[in-house]
DRENGU-79562 format. One record per atom (N, C-alpha, C): residue number from 1; residue in three letters; atom name; x, y, z. Coordinates in nm, 3 decimals. Layout:
N
(kegu NUM,"ALA","CA",(X,Y,Z)) ...
% end
This chain:
65
(kegu 1,"MET","N",(10.340,10.819,15.983)) (kegu 1,"MET","CA",(10.236,10.857,15.941)) (kegu 1,"MET","C",(10.232,10.916,15.810)) (kegu 2,"MET","N",(10.358,11.033,15.805)) (kegu 2,"MET","CA",(10.402,11.099,15.698)) (kegu 2,"MET","C",(10.435,11.022,15.569)) (kegu 3,"PHE","N",(10.475,10.939,15.597)) (kegu 3,"PHE","CA",(10.535,10.827,15.523)) (kegu 3,"PHE","C",(10.420,10.754,15.407)) (kegu 4,"ASN","N",(10.313,10.737,15.482)) (kegu 4,"ASN","CA",(10.182,10.692,15.409)) (kegu 4,"ASN","C",(10.148,10.820,15.324)) (kegu 5,"TRP","N",(10.156,10.925,15.396)) (kegu 5,"TRP","CA",(10.090,11.024,15.296)) (kegu 5,"TRP","C",(10.191,11.047,15.192)) (kegu 6,"LEU","N",(10.283,11.057,15.192)) (kegu 6,"LEU","CA",(10.399,11.072,15.127)) (kegu 6,"LEU","C",(10.386,10.965,14.998)) (kegu 7,"SER","N",(10.375,10.864,15.034)) (kegu 7,"SER","CA",(10.341,10.754,14.956)) (kegu 7,"SER","C",(10.226,10.757,14.863)) (kegu 8,"LEU","N",(10.121,10.843,14.914)) (kegu 8,"LEU","CA",(10.028,10.848,14.816)) (kegu 8,"LEU","C",(10.029,10.938,14.746)) (kegu 9,"ILE","N",(10.099,11.033,14.754)) (kegu 9,"ILE","CA",(10.130,11.163,14.670)) (kegu 9,"ILE","C",(10.208,11.129,14.554)) (kegu 10,"THR","N",(10.331,11.009,14.585)) (kegu 10,"THR","CA",(10.395,10.962,14.498)) (kegu 10,"THR","C",(10.336,10.895,14.398)) (kegu 11,"GLY","N",(10.242,10.789,14.452)) (kegu 11,"GLY","CA",(10.132,10.680,14.353)) (kegu 11,"GLY","C",(10.125,10.749,14.268)) (kegu 12,"LEU","N",(10.019,10.903,14.312)) (kegu 12,"LEU","CA",(9.981,10.990,14.219)) (kegu 12,"LEU","C",(10.059,11.073,14.090)) (kegu 13,"PHE","N",(10.181,11.069,14.163)) (kegu 13,"PHE","CA",(10.288,11.128,14.048)) (kegu 13,"PHE","C",(10.302,11.001,13.927)) (kegu 14,"TYR","N",(10.331,10.909,13.991)) (kegu 14,"TYR","CA",(10.320,10.794,13.864)) (kegu 14,"TYR","C",(10.246,10.776,13.795)) (kegu 15,"ILE","N",(10.125,10.804,13.854)) (kegu 15,"ILE","CA",(9.997,10.777,13.740)) (kegu 15,"ILE","C",(10.010,10.893,13.634)) (kegu 16,"VAL","N",(10.064,11.005,13.691)) (kegu 16,"VAL","CA",(10.016,11.105,13.622)) (kegu 16,"VAL","C",(10.159,11.100,13.499)) (kegu 17,"LEU","N",(10.267,11.062,13.551)) (kegu 17,"LEU","CA",(10.387,11.006,13.471)) (kegu 17,"LEU","C",(10.364,10.894,13.360)) (kegu 18,"GLY","N",(10.295,10.836,13.396)) (kegu 18,"GLY","CA",(10.254,10.712,13.297)) (kegu 18,"GLY","C",(10.160,10.756,13.212)) (kegu 19,"VAL","N",(10.090,10.840,13.237)) (kegu 19,"VAL","CA",(9.999,10.916,13.104)) (kegu 19,"VAL","C",(10.048,11.032,13.011)) (kegu 20,"VAL","N",(10.173,11.097,13.078)) (kegu 20,"VAL","CA",(10.222,11.209,12.984)) (kegu 20,"VAL","C",(10.351,11.072,12.906)) (kegu 21,"VAL","N",(10.371,11.002,12.996)) (kegu 21,"VAL","CA",(10.471,10.898,12.876)) (kegu 21,"VAL","C",(10.377,10.820,12.737)) (kegu 22,"MET","N",(10.248,10.818,12.772)) (kegu 22,"MET","CA",(10.170,10.776,12.669)) (kegu 22,"MET","C",(10.155,10.892,12.573)) (kegu 23,"LEU","N",(10.101,10.965,12.617)) (kegu 23,"LEU","CA",(10.055,11.057,12.530)) (kegu 23,"LEU","C",(10.203,11.121,12.425)) (kegu 24,"TYR","N",(10.276,11.178,12.520)) (kegu 24,"TYR","CA",(10.361,11.228,12.427)) (kegu 24,"TYR","C",(10.483,11.150,12.383)) (kegu 25,"LYS","N",(10.485,11.007,12.418)) (kegu 25,"LYS","CA",(10.573,10.921,12.408)) (kegu 25,"LYS","C",(10.713,10.945,12.381)) (kegu 26,"PHE","N",(10.747,11.011,12.514)) (kegu 26,"PHE","CA",(10.877,11.014,12.563)) (kegu 26,"PHE","C",(10.903,11.027,12.684)) (kegu 27,"PHE","N",(11.046,10.944,12.735)) (kegu 27,"PHE","CA",(11.101,10.925,12.861)) (kegu 27,"PHE","C",(11.210,10.961,12.849)) (kegu 28,"PHE","N",(11.294,11.067,12.865)) (kegu 28,"PHE","CA",(11.443,11.098,12.884)) (kegu 28,"PHE","C",(11.484,11.090,12.722)) (kegu 29,"THR","N",(11.425,10.998,12.646)) (kegu 29,"THR","CA",(11.434,10.987,12.497)) (kegu 29,"THR","C",(11.307,10.971,12.420)) (kegu 30,"VAL","N",(11.329,10.992,12.282)) (kegu 30,"VAL","CA",(11.182,10.931,12.205)) (kegu 30,"VAL","C",(11.179,10.850,12.216)) (kegu 31,"LEU","N",(11.030,10.814,12.237)) (kegu 31,"LEU","CA",(11.004,10.622,12.254)) (kegu 31,"LEU","C",(10.949,10.591,12.128)) (kegu 32,"GLU","N",(10.949,10.439,12.099)) (kegu 32,"GLU","CA",(10.840,10.392,11.990)) (kegu 32,"GLU","C",(10.701,10.358,12.084)) (kegu 33,"PRO","N",(10.620,10.387,11.980)) (kegu 33,"PRO","CA",(10.464,10.385,12.031)) (kegu 33,"PRO","C",(10.454,10.265,12.158)) (kegu 34,"GLY","N",(10.498,10.151,12.081)) (kegu 34,"GLY","CA",(10.429,10.017,12.170)) (kegu 34,"GLY","C",(10.511,10.020,12.302)) (kegu 35,"ILE","N",(10.671,10.066,12.292)) (kegu 35,"ILE","CA",(10.726,10.071,12.414)) (kegu 35,"ILE","C",(10.679,10.192,12.502)) (kegu 36,"ALA","N",(10.649,10.305,12.426)) (kegu 36,"ALA","CA",(10.556,10.408,12.528)) (kegu 36,"ALA","C",(10.437,10.393,12.603)) (kegu 37,"TYR","N",(10.383,10.312,12.551)) (kegu 37,"TYR","CA",(10.233,10.230,12.590)) (kegu 37,"TYR","C",(10.259,10.147,12.679)) (kegu 38,"ALA","N",(10.375,10.057,12.681)) (kegu 38,"ALA","CA",(10.372,9.937,12.781)) (kegu 38,"ALA","C",(10.453,10.032,12.916)) (kegu 39,"LEU","N",(10.553,10.167,12.898)) (kegu 39,"LEU","CA",(10.615,10.188,13.028)) (kegu 39,"LEU","C",(10.505,10.254,13.080)) (kegu 40,"GLY","N",(10.404,10.351,12.981)) (kegu 40,"GLY","CA",(10.305,10.419,13.054)) (kegu 40,"GLY","C",(10.224,10.318,13.165)) (kegu 41,"ALA","N",(10.151,10.209,13.085)) (kegu 41,"ALA","CA",(10.119,10.096,13.153)) (kegu 41,"ALA","C",(10.149,10.073,13.288)) (kegu 42,"LEU","N",(10.281,10.018,13.282)) (kegu 42,"LEU","CA",(10.386,10.000,13.396)) (kegu 42,"LEU","C",(10.368,10.094,13.509)) (kegu 43,"LEU","N",(10.385,10.202,13.485)) (kegu 43,"LEU","CA",(10.373,10.330,13.549)) (kegu 43,"LEU","C",(10.256,10.372,13.602)) (kegu 44,"ILE","N",(10.143,10.309,13.549)) (kegu 44,"ILE","CA",(10.007,10.339,13.586)) (kegu 44,"ILE","C",(9.985,10.264,13.711)) (kegu 45,"LEU","N",(10.025,10.147,13.659)) (kegu 45,"LEU","CA",(9.973,10.047,13.763)) (kegu 45,"LEU","C",(10.039,10.048,13.903)) (kegu 46,"TYR","N",(10.167,10.065,13.833)) (kegu 46,"TYR","CA",(10.305,10.114,14.018)) (kegu 46,"TYR","C",(10.200,10.197,14.050)) (kegu 47,"GLY","N",(10.153,10.286,14.001)) (kegu 47,"GLY","CA",(10.105,10.426,14.085)) (kegu 47,"GLY","C",(9.987,10.381,14.151)) (kegu 48,"ILE","N",(9.901,10.270,14.112)) (kegu 48,"ILE","CA",(9.809,10.249,14.149)) (kegu 48,"ILE","C",(9.839,10.144,14.295)) (kegu 49,"PHE","N",(9.910,10.063,14.267)) (kegu 49,"PHE","CA",(9.982,9.960,14.390)) (kegu 49,"PHE","C",(10.027,10.068,14.484)) (kegu 50,"ARG","N",(10.082,10.152,14.471)) (kegu 50,"ARG","CA",(10.146,10.215,14.578)) (kegu 50,"ARG","C",(10.021,10.290,14.672)) (kegu 51,"ILE","N",(9.927,10.346,14.597)) (kegu 51,"ILE","CA",(9.790,10.424,14.625)) (kegu 51,"ILE","C",(9.740,10.339,14.699)) (kegu 52,"TYR","N",(9.692,10.175,14.685)) (kegu 52,"TYR","CA",(9.649,10.118,14.768)) (kegu 52,"TYR","C",(9.735,10.070,14.866)) (kegu 53,"ARG","N",(9.848,10.040,14.867)) (kegu 53,"ARG","CA",(9.932,10.006,14.980)) (kegu 53,"ARG","C",(9.928,10.122,15.089)) (kegu 54,"ALA","N",(9.949,10.286,15.031)) (kegu 54,"ALA","CA",(9.921,10.386,15.139)) (kegu 54,"ALA","C",(9.773,10.381,15.186)) (kegu 55,"VAL","N",(9.671,10.365,15.126)) (kegu 55,"VAL","CA",(9.544,10.383,15.185)) (kegu 55,"VAL","C",(9.515,10.266,15.301)) (kegu 56,"THR","N",(9.570,10.155,15.251)) (kegu 56,"THR","CA",(9.560,10.028,15.355)) (kegu 56,"THR","C",(9.662,10.074,15.471)) (kegu 57,"ARG","N",(9.753,10.126,15.482)) (kegu 57,"ARG","CA",(9.799,10.144,15.605)) (kegu 57,"ARG","C",(9.760,10.271,15.680)) (kegu 58,"ILE","N",(9.697,10.357,15.598)) (kegu 58,"ILE","CA",(9.635,10.471,15.651)) (kegu 58,"ILE","C",(9.543,10.401,15.756)) (kegu 59,"LYS","N",(9.440,10.340,15.665)) (kegu 59,"LYS","CA",(9.331,10.266,15.741)) (kegu 59,"LYS","C",(9.389,10.185,15.860)) (kegu 60,"ASN","N",(9.481,10.106,15.851)) (kegu 60,"ASN","CA",(9.520,10.034,15.944)) (kegu 60,"ASN","C",(9.596,10.118,16.082)) (kegu 61,"SER","N",(9.665,10.231,16.075)) (kegu 61,"SER","CA",(9.694,10.324,16.146)) (kegu 61,"SER","C",(9.584,10.396,16.211)) (kegu 62,"GLU","N",(9.492,10.394,16.163)) (kegu 62,"GLU","CA",(9.393,10.489,16.225)) (kegu 62,"GLU","C",(9.319,10.400,16.317)) (kegu 63,"ASP","N",(9.265,10.268,16.267)) (kegu 63,"ASP","CA",(9.225,10.117,16.358)) (kegu 63,"ASP","C",(9.314,10.135,16.472)) (kegu 64,"GLU","N",(9.437,10.158,16.468)) (kegu 64,"GLU","CA",(9.521,10.083,16.599)) (kegu 64,"GLU","C",(9.475,10.244,16.744)) (kegu 65,"LYS","N",(9.454,10.349,16.658)) (kegu 65,"LYS","CA",(9.416,10.447,16.737)) (kegu 65,"LYS","C",(9.295,10.448,16.832)) 
% end
């Protein structure tokens, strides 16, 4: 159960990280705008995926109780 909530928080972190990469164009090194937007979008999509997966697991675990 705790893993599901941790996964939810991690998903939010990935979304914030994606936005930061897009705004500052920096991820351990200075990035070109095209690469920064692509990496930021990928991080945001992965964050959305993690949140979706965590929410479905939380709902399934509540239905089992």
